[in-house]
C-alpha positions as CSV (number, residue, x, y, z in Angstrom):
1,M,0.0,0.0,0.0
2,K,2.8,2.4,0.8
3,K,4.6,1.7,-2.4
4,I,1.5,2.4,-4.5
5,L,1.1,5.7,-2.7
6,L,4.7,6.5,-3.2
7,L,4.5,5.8,-6.9
8,F,1.4,7.8,-7.2
9,G,3.1,10.7,-5.5
10,V,6.0,10.5,-7.9
11,F,3.7,10.5,-10.9
12,M,1.9,13.6,-9.5
13,L,5.3,15.4,-9.1
14,A,6.3,14.4,-12.6
15,G,3.0,15.8,-14.0
16,A,3.4,19.1,-12.1
17,F,7.0,19.4,-13.3
18,A,5.9,18.8,-16.9
19,Q,3.1,21.5,-16.6
20,A,5.6,23.9,-15.1
21,Q,8.0,23.3,-18.0
22,S,5.3,23.8,-20.5
23,A,4.1,27.0,-18.8
24,H,7.7,28.3,-18.7
25,K,8.0,27.6,-22.4
26,F,4.9,29.6,-23.2
27,L,6.1,32.4,-20.9
28,R,9.3,32.7,-22.9
29,K,7.5,32.8,-26.2
30,G,5.1,35.4,-24.8
31,D,8.0,37.6,-23.6
32,K,9.5,37.5,-27.1
33,D,6.2,38.6,-28.8
34,Y,5.7,41.3,-26.1
35,K,9.2,42.8,-26.7
36,E,8.4,42.9,-30.5
37,G,5.1,44.7,-29.8
38,N,3.0,41.7,-30.9
39,Y,0.6,42.1,-27.9
40,S,-2.2,39.9,-29.2
41,E,0.2,37.0,-29.9
42,A,1.9,37.5,-26.5
43,E,-1.5,37.5,-24.8
44,E,-2.3,34.1,-26.4
45,K,1.0,32.6,-25.2
46,Y,0.5,34.0,-21.6
47,R,-3.0,32.6,-21.4
48,K,-1.7,29.2,-22.4
49,A,1.0,29.5,-19.7
50,I,-1.6,30.4,-17.1
51,N,-3.7,27.4,-18.1
52,E,-0.7,25.2,-17.4
53,D,0.4,27.0,-14.2
54,E,-1.6,29.9,-12.5
55,S,1.6,31.7,-11.5
56,A,2.2,35.3,-10.4
57,Q,4.5,35.9,-13.3
58,G,2.0,34.6,-15.9
59,N,-0.8,36.9,-14.5
60,Y,1.6,39.8,-14.3
61,N,2.8,39.5,-17.9
62,L,-0.7,38.9,-19.1
63,G,-1.8,42.0,-17.3
64,N,0.9,44.0,-19.0
65,T,-0.1,42.7,-22.4
66,I,-3.8,43.6,-21.9
67,Y,-2.8,47.0,-20.5
68,E,-0.9,47.8,-23.7
69,Q,-4.1,47.0,-25.6
70,G,-6.1,49.5,-23.6
71,R,-8.3,47.0,-21.8
72,Y,-7.7,48.4,-18.4
73,K,-10.6,46.9,-16.5
74,E,-9.5,43.4,-17.6
75,A,-5.9,44.1,-16.7
76,V,-6.9,45.0,-13.1
77,K,-7.9,41.4,-12.4
78,H,-4.6,39.9,-13.5
79,Y,-2.5,42.5,-11.6
80,E,-4.5,41.7,-8.4
81,N,-4.0,38.0,-9.0
82,A,-0.2,38.6,-9.4
83,A,0.0,40.6,-6.2
84,Q,-1.8,37.9,-4.3
85,R,0.3,35.0,-5.6
86,A,3.7,36.6,-5.6
87,D,6.2,35.6,-2.9
88,D,8.8,38.1,-3.9
89,P,8.1,41.6,-2.5
90,K,9.5,43.3,-5.6
91,V,7.2,41.4,-7.8
92,R,4.2,42.3,-5.6
93,A,5.4,45.9,-5.6
94,N,5.5,46.0,-9.4
95,A,2.0,44.4,-9.6
96,F,0.6,47.1,-7.3
97,H,2.5,49.8,-9.2
98,N,0.9,48.6,-12.5
99,L,-2.4,48.3,-10.8
100,G,-2.1,51.9,-9.8
101,N,-1.3,52.8,-13.4
102,T,-4.4,50.9,-14.6
103,Y,-6.7,52.8,-12.2
104,F,-5.0,56.0,-13.2
105,Q,-5.9,55.4,-16.8
106,Q,-9.6,55.0,-15.8
107,E,-9.5,58.2,-13.8
108,E,-10.2,56.3,-10.6
109,Y,-7.6,58.3,-8.8
110,E,-8.4,57.3,-5.3
111,K,-8.0,53.6,-6.1
112,S,-4.8,54.5,-8.0
113,I,-3.4,56.3,-4.9
114,N,-4.1,53.3,-2.7
115,A,-2.4,50.9,-5.1
116,Y,0.7,53.2,-5.3
117,K,0.8,53.3,-1.5
118,D,0.7,49.5,-1.3
119,A,3.6,49.4,-3.8
120,L,5.7,51.8,-1.7
121,R,5.1,49.8,1.5
122,L,6.8,46.9,-0.3
123,N,9.4,49.1,-2.1
124,P,9.8,52.5,-0.3
125,D,12.7,53.6,-2.6
126,D,10.8,53.3,-5.8
127,L,11.0,56.9,-7.2
128,E,8.8,56.1,-10.2
129,T,6.0,55.0,-7.9
130,K,6.5,58.2,-5.8
131,K,6.2,60.3,-8.9
132,N,3.1,58.5,-10.1
133,L,1.6,58.9,-6.6
134,T,2.2,62.6,-6.8
135,Y,0.5,62.8,-10.2
136,A,-2.5,60.8,-8.9
137,F,-2.9,63.3,-5.9
138,Q,-2.8,66.2,-8.3
139,R,-5.4,64.7,-10.7
140,M,-7.6,63.8,-7.8
141,R,-7.6,67.4,-6.5
142,Q,-8.3,68.7,-10.0
143,Q,-11.2,66.2,-10.4
144,Q,-12.6,67.2,-7.1
145,Q,-12.4,70.9,-8.0
146,Q,-14.1,70.2,-11.3
147,Q,-16.8,68.3,-9.6
148,Q,-17.3,71.1,-7.1
149,Q,-17.4,73.7,-9.9
150,Q,-19.9,71.6,-11.9
151,Q,-22.1,71.2,-8.8
152,Q,-21.9,75.0,-8.2
153,D,-22.7,75.7,-11.8
154,S,-25.6,73.3,-11.6
155,E,-26.9,75.0,-8.4
156,N,-26.5,78.4,-10.1
157,E,-28.5,77.2,-13.1
158,E,-31.2,75.9,-10.8
159,D,-31.3,79.2,-8.9
160,Q,-31.6,81.1,-12.1
161,Q,-34.3,78.8,-13.3
162,D,-36.2,79.3,-10.0
163,Q,-35.9,83.0,-10.4
164,Q,-37.2,82.9,-13.9
165,D,-40.1,80.7,-12.8
166,Q,-40.9,83.1,-10.0
167,Q,-40.8,86.1,-12.3
168,Q,-43.1,84.2,-14.7
169,Q,-45.4,83.3,-11.9
170,N,-45.5,86.9,-10.7
171,Q,-46.3,88.2,-14.2
172,E,-49.1,85.6,-14.5
173,D,-50.5,86.6,-11.1
174,Q,-50.4,90.3,-12.1
175,Q,-52.1,89.5,-15.4
176,D,-54.8,87.6,-13.6
177,Q,-55.3,90.5,-11.2
178,Q,-55.6,92.9,-14.1
179,D,-58.0,90.6,-15.9
180,Q,-60.2,90.4,-12.8
181,Q,-60.1,94.2,-12.4
182,D,-61.0,94.7,-16.0
183,Q,-63.8,92.2,-15.8
184,Q,-65.1,93.9,-12.6
185,Q,-65.0,97.3,-14.2
186,S,-66.8,96.0,-17.3
187,S,-69.5,94.5,-15.1
188,E,-70.0,97.6,-13.1
189,S,-70.2,99.7,-16.3
190,Q,-72.8,97.4,-17.7
191,D,-74.9,97.6,-14.5
192,Q,-74.7,101.4,-14.6
193,Q,-75.9,101.4,-18.2
194,N,-78.8,99.1,-17.3
195,Q,-79.8,101.5,-14.5
196,E,-79.8,104.6,-16.7
197,Q,-81.8,103.2,-19.6
198,P,-85.7,103.0,-19.0
199,S,-87.1,99.5,-19.2
200,E,-89.1,98.8,-22.3
201,P,-92.9,98.3,-21.7
202,K,-94.0,94.8,-21.7
203,P,-96.9,93.9,-24.1
204,S,-100.2,93.4,-22.2
205,E,-101.4,89.9,-22.1
206,M,-104.4,89.6,-24.2
207,K,-106.9,86.8,-23.5
208,D,-108.6,85.3,-26.4
209,L,-112.5,85.4,-26.2
210,S,-114.5,82.3,-26.8
211,K,-117.3,82.4,-29.4
212,E,-120.0,82.5,-26.7
213,E,-118.3,85.4,-24.9
214,A,-118.0,87.3,-28.1
215,R,-121.7,86.8,-28.9
216,K,-122.8,88.1,-25.5
217,L,-120.5,91.1,-25.8
218,L,-122.0,91.9,-29.2
219,E,-125.5,91.6,-27.9
220,I,-124.7,94.0,-25.0
221,M,-123.2,96.5,-27.4
222,E,-126.3,96.3,-29.7
223,D,-128.6,96.7,-26.8
224,E,-126.8,99.8,-25.6
225,E,-126.9,101.2,-29.1
226,R,-130.8,100.7,-29.2
227,K,-131.2,102.4,-25.9
228,V,-129.2,105.4,-27.1
229,Q,-131.2,105.6,-30.3
230,E,-134.5,105.4,-28.4
231,K,-133.5,108.2,-26.1
232,M,-132.7,110.4,-29.1
233,R,-136.1,109.8,-30.7
234,K,-138.1,110.6,-27.6
235,A,-136.2,113.8,-27.1
236,Q,-137.1,114.9,-30.7
237,S,-140.9,114.2,-30.3
238,K,-141.5,116.3,-27.1
239,P,-142.9,120.0,-27.6
240,S,-140.7,122.7,-26.6
241,K,-141.9,124.9,-23.7
242,S,-141.1,128.3,-25.2
243,K,-142.7,131.5,-23.8
244,K,-145.1,133.5,-26.0
245,D,-144.2,137.0,-26.6
246,W,-146.9,139.6,-26.4
């Protein structure tokens, strides 16, 4: 049982050694392409190396190749992996330094500053990292000032808009008041005209007579006419009472 385990362990070591050799070969080919500026070919070699052995060097070199192609967000992941896996403080410092550069390119200056600080903790004498840290501080201050200025400009625009809205509202209120006054004056003037003018007479309400009522009315009129005629005849037939003259 012990011999089988021992042989199994030897086979495992041999497989790991073969993978490490293959990864190293891909790393060397990737380095050659990288130096010649063939970044896409170098990326392919470094990825194959990582598939054989997830090493700090493979992630670091792959991060550099992706950085050169402008894919900064993707490069961040490989620099972070390199910093976590590296045993050599200088390798870790370089990984943090390049991580800071990657954040700097994305204008994430606060993260860039933190990465440079991590690099300087591992390699305090690195002048290039110190310079980059200074640039990052300057850019962060400029960014903050621009943001403050933009915020101030936005607030000023809002204040101006509020003032314009208030002026517009005041004008509308004044117009409403003027319209109400004009309407009131027009109403008062109309009332005054109505009081000065005499009211027109209303037509009397005539009630239509029925046939029976009309017949009776005609009989009454005829009867009255006969009475008048009769009185006139009697007056003409009587002798006058004149006095004789001697």
